C-alpha positions in Angstrom: 171.7 100.8 105.2 170.5 103.2 107.9 167.6 104.3 105.7 166.5 100.8 105.2 166.5 100.1 108.9 164.5 103.3 109.5 161.9 102.3 106.9 161.5 98.8 108.3 161.1 100.3 111.8 158.3 102.6 110.5 156.6 99.7 108.8 156.8 97.6 112.0 155.3 100.5 114.0 152.4 100.8 111.6 151.9 97.1 111.7 151.8 96.9 115.4 149.5 99.9 115.7 147.3 98.7 112.8 146.6 95.4 114.5 143.9 97.2 116.5 142.3 98.3 113.3 141.7 96.3 110.1 140.6 98.0 106.9 139.1 95.9 104.1 138.3 97.7 100.8 136.3 96.1 98.0 134.4 96.7 94.8 131.6 94.8 93.2 133.8 93.9 90.2 137.3 94.5 88.9 136.5 95.3 85.2 134.1 98.1 84.1 133.1 100.0 81.1 133.2 103.8 80.9 130.3 105.4 82.8 129.5 102.2 84.8 128.5 102.7 88.4 131.2 101.2 90.7 130.3 100.1 94.2 133.2 101.0 96.5 133.0 99.7 100.1 135.2 100.2 103.2 134.8 97.8 106.1 136.8 98.9 109.2 136.9 96.5 112.2 138.2 97.9 115.5 137.8 97.7 119.3 135.2 99.7 121.1 137.9 102.0 122.5 139.1 103.0 119.0 137.7 106.1 117.2 137.9 106.1 113.4 138.7 109.4 111.8 137.5 108.5 108.2 139.0 111.0 105.7 137.5 112.7 102.7 138.6 110.3 99.9 137.2 112.4 97.0 140.6 113.7 96.0 142.4 110.5 96.5 140.2 108.6 94.0 141.3 110.6 91.0 140.4 110.1 88.1 137.3 108.5 89.6 134.4 110.8 90.7 132.2 110.2 93.8 128.6 110.0 92.6 126.9 109.2 95.9 127.9 108.3 99.5 125.6 106.1 101.5 125.0 106.5 105.3 127.7 105.1 107.4 126.7 101.9 109.2 128.1 100.7 112.5 127.7 97.0 113.3 128.4 95.3 116.6 130.3 92.0 116.2 130.0 88.8 118.3 133.6 89.1 119.7 132.8 92.6 121.1 134.5 94.5 118.4 132.9 97.1 116.0 132.6 97.2 112.3 132.1 100.5 110.4 130.9 100.3 106.8 131.4 103.2 104.4 129.9 102.8 100.9 130.4 105.0 97.8 129.1 105.0 94.2 132.0 106.1 92.0 132.4 106.4 88.2 134.8 107.5 85.5 134.3 108.8 82.0 137.6 107.8 80.4 139.4 104.5 80.1 141.6 103.5 83.1 144.2 100.8 82.8 145.4 98.8 85.8 144.3 101.2 88.6 145.7 100.0 91.9 145.1 101.8 95.2 145.3 101.3 98.9 144.1 103.7 101.6 145.5 105.0 104.8 142.8 105.4 107.5 143.6 107.5 110.6 142.3 106.6 114.0 142.8 107.2 117.7 142.8 105.0 120.8 141.0 106.1 123.9 143.3 108.1 126.2 145.8 108.7 123.5 145.6 111.9 121.3 148.2 110.6 118.8 146.7 109.8 115.4 147.7 106.4 114.0 147.0 104.9 110.6 145.7 101.6 109.4 146.6 100.6 105.8 143.9 98.9 103.7 144.4 96.2 101.1 144.8 97.3 97.5 142.0 97.4 95.0 142.7 96.8 91.3 140.4 98.3 88.7 140.3 98.5 84.9 137.8 100.6 83.0 137.5 100.0 79.2 136.0 101.8 76.3 133.0 100.4 74.4 134.2 98.1 71.7 133.6 99.6 68.2 133.6 97.5 65.0 135.5 99.7 62.6 134.8 97.2 59.7 131.0 97.5 59.9 128.9 99.7 57.7 128.2 103.1 59.2 124.5 103.5 59.8 122.2 106.3 61.1 121.5 106.2 64.8 117.8 106.4 63.8 116.4 105.1 60.6 115.0 107.7 58.2 111.3 108.6 58.5 110.6 107.4 55.0 111.8 103.9 55.9 109.5 103.8 58.9 106.5 104.9 56.8 107.3 102.3 54.2 107.6 99.6 56.9 104.1 100.6 58.2 102.6 100.5 54.8 104.1 97.1 54.1 102.6 95.8 57.4 99.2 97.2 56.5 99.3 95.6 53.0 100.3 92.3 54.5 97.5 92.2 57.1 94.8 94.1 55.1 92.0 91.7 56.1 92.6 92.5 59.8 92.2 96.2 59.2 89.0 95.6 57.2 87.6 93.7 60.1 88.6 96.4 62.6 87.0 99.1 60.3 83.8 97.1 60.0 83.6 96.8 63.8 84.3 100.5 64.4 81.6 101.5 61.8 79.2 99.1 63.3 79.8 100.5 66.8 79.3 104.1 65.6 76.1 103.1 63.7 74.7 101.4 66.8 75.5 104.4 69.0 73.7 106.8 66.6 70.7 104.5 66.3 70.4 104.1 70.1 70.8 107.8 70.7 68.5 109.3 68.0 66.2 106.6 66.6 65.6 103.8 69.1 62.4 104.2 71.1 62.0 102.7 74.6 59.8 99.6 74.6 56.7 100.1 76.8 56.7 97.9 79.8 53.4 96.8 81.2 53.3 97.0 85.0 50.5 95.5 87.0 49.0 98.3 89.1 48.0 97.8 92.7 44.3 96.9 93.3 42.1 99.4 95.0 42.4 97.5 98.3 46.2 97.0 98.0 46.7 100.8 97.4 44.4 101.6 100.4 46.3 99.2 102.7 49.6 100.7 101.6 48.4 104.3 102.3 46.9 103.4 105.6 50.2 101.9 106.7 52.1 105.0 105.6 49.7 107.2 107.5 50.1 105.2 110.6 53.9 105.5 110.3 53.6 109.3 110.2 52.1 109.4 113.8 50.1 112.6 113.0 47.7 112.4 115.9 50.5 111.5 118.3 52.2 114.8 117.3 49.0 116.8 117.9 48.0 117.0 114.3 44.6 115.5 114.9 42.6 117.3 112.2 45.2 116.5 109.5 45.1 112.9 110.6 41.3 112.5 110.3 41.3 114.4 107.0 43.9 112.1 105.4 42.4 108.9 106.7 38.9 109.7 105.3 40.6 110.8 102.0 42.2 107.3 101.7 38.8 105.6 102.1 37.1 108.0 99.6 39.8 107.3 97.0 39.4 103.6 97.7 35.6 103.9 97.0 36.3 105.8 93.8 38.5 103.0 92.5 36.5 100.1 93.9 33.0 101.2 93.1 33.4 104.0 90.5 31.8 106.8 92.6 33.2 110.3 92.9 33.5 110.0 96.7 35.9 113.0 97.0 33.2 115.4 95.7 30.3 113.9 97.6 29.2 114.5 101.2 29.4 111.7 103.7 25.7 110.9 103.4 25.8 111.0 99.6 28.7 108.6 99.6 27.0 106.1 101.8 23.8 106.4 99.6 26.0 105.6 96.5 27.5 102.6 98.3 24.0 101.3 99.1 22.9 101.6 95.5 25.9 99.5 94.5 24.9 96.7 96.8 27.5 97.2 99.6 26.6 95.3 102.7 24.4 97.4 105.1 26.7 96.6 108.0 29.6 98.0 106.0 27.6 101.1 105.1 26.8 101.5 108.9 30.5 101.2 109.7 31.3 103.8 107.1 28.6 106.1 108.4 30.2 106.0 112.0 33.7 106.4 110.5 32.8 109.5 108.5 30.6 111.0 111.3 33.5 111.0 113.8 35.9 112.4 111.2 33.5 115.2 110.3 33.1 116.1 113.9 36.8 116.5 114.3 37.2 118.4 111.0 34.2 120.7 111.2 33.1 120.8 114.8 36.6 120.8 116.4 35.8 117.7 118.4 38.7 116.3 120.3 38.5 112.5 120.3 40.1 110.3 122.9 43.5 108.6 122.3 41.8 105.2 121.9 39.4 106.6 119.3 42.3 108.1 117.3 44.1 104.8 117.4 41.0 102.8 116.4 40.4 104.9 113.2 43.3 103.0 111.5 41.6 99.7 112.5 38.2 100.8 111.2 39.6 102.0 107.9 41.3 98.6 107.4 38.0 96.9 108.3 36.1 99.0 105.7 38.5 98.0 103.0 38.6 94.3 104.1 34.8 94.1 104.2 34.2 95.6 100.8 37.0 94.4 98.6 35.1 91.3 97.2 35.1 92.8 93.8 38.6 94.0 92.8 39.2 95.9 89.6 42.7 95.3 88.3 44.2 98.0 86.1 47.4 98.1 84.1 49.5 101.2 83.4 52.3 101.8 81.0 55.7 102.9 82.4 
């Protein structure tokens, strides 16, 4: 009788102390198969003045093994209390019948060094083996290679026409590749060439963009601009202007019926350029700038007869 009273007194004490701490243990299921991953979770609610001394539960979970432990989470509740969450992944590799377990969680209250304990609810688990049909025919885990080969052959025979089409397409692709790489010749594309005046305008514009005389390259500037006009004369009138003197070029232009005013303009143009190239004459900035305009005027005044050429690319 005395022992019963003592036991009841201890339970009453635990109940009174445990009211400050509530431990709820849960799993994601109650029935598992061998090797399944079991989610075990402890949710401990307590006041802010309480410190939980969560134990190492590895040994107390036998025969289960702890596979992983997640980071502990502490959550503030609306009523001012605190909830701590401890999560584990556990598993077992043998059957377990009617496993029932509760946990004792130690804690301390602020200002009191005495360890107290809160008792959790009980979890009930059952772990079963995989069901095996002992009446079924015993078969290989993997079918023999010969059976697989025969299966493939049967599929090929059944869909032979598809494989014929695939083979024809592959051979056609290979033949086309060989033809393109070794036998096909590029088809010549006719490209309309620039007329003599169009080419001259293009080169005059490019020369102006170089800004040679602005950089002090006056001789190079006058040499290149007269060369543009001489090449224009060669294409436009069929004279070898690059090999003729200035006077000979003007004479050839006259023979070909070029307007005398144009010939006079060409004479002044060549004369100024020759003075720069051979007599080291230094023209004014305005003269250098006007050479571009004069070159364009010569082309514009003499382009009445364009000779269009075509080239192969």
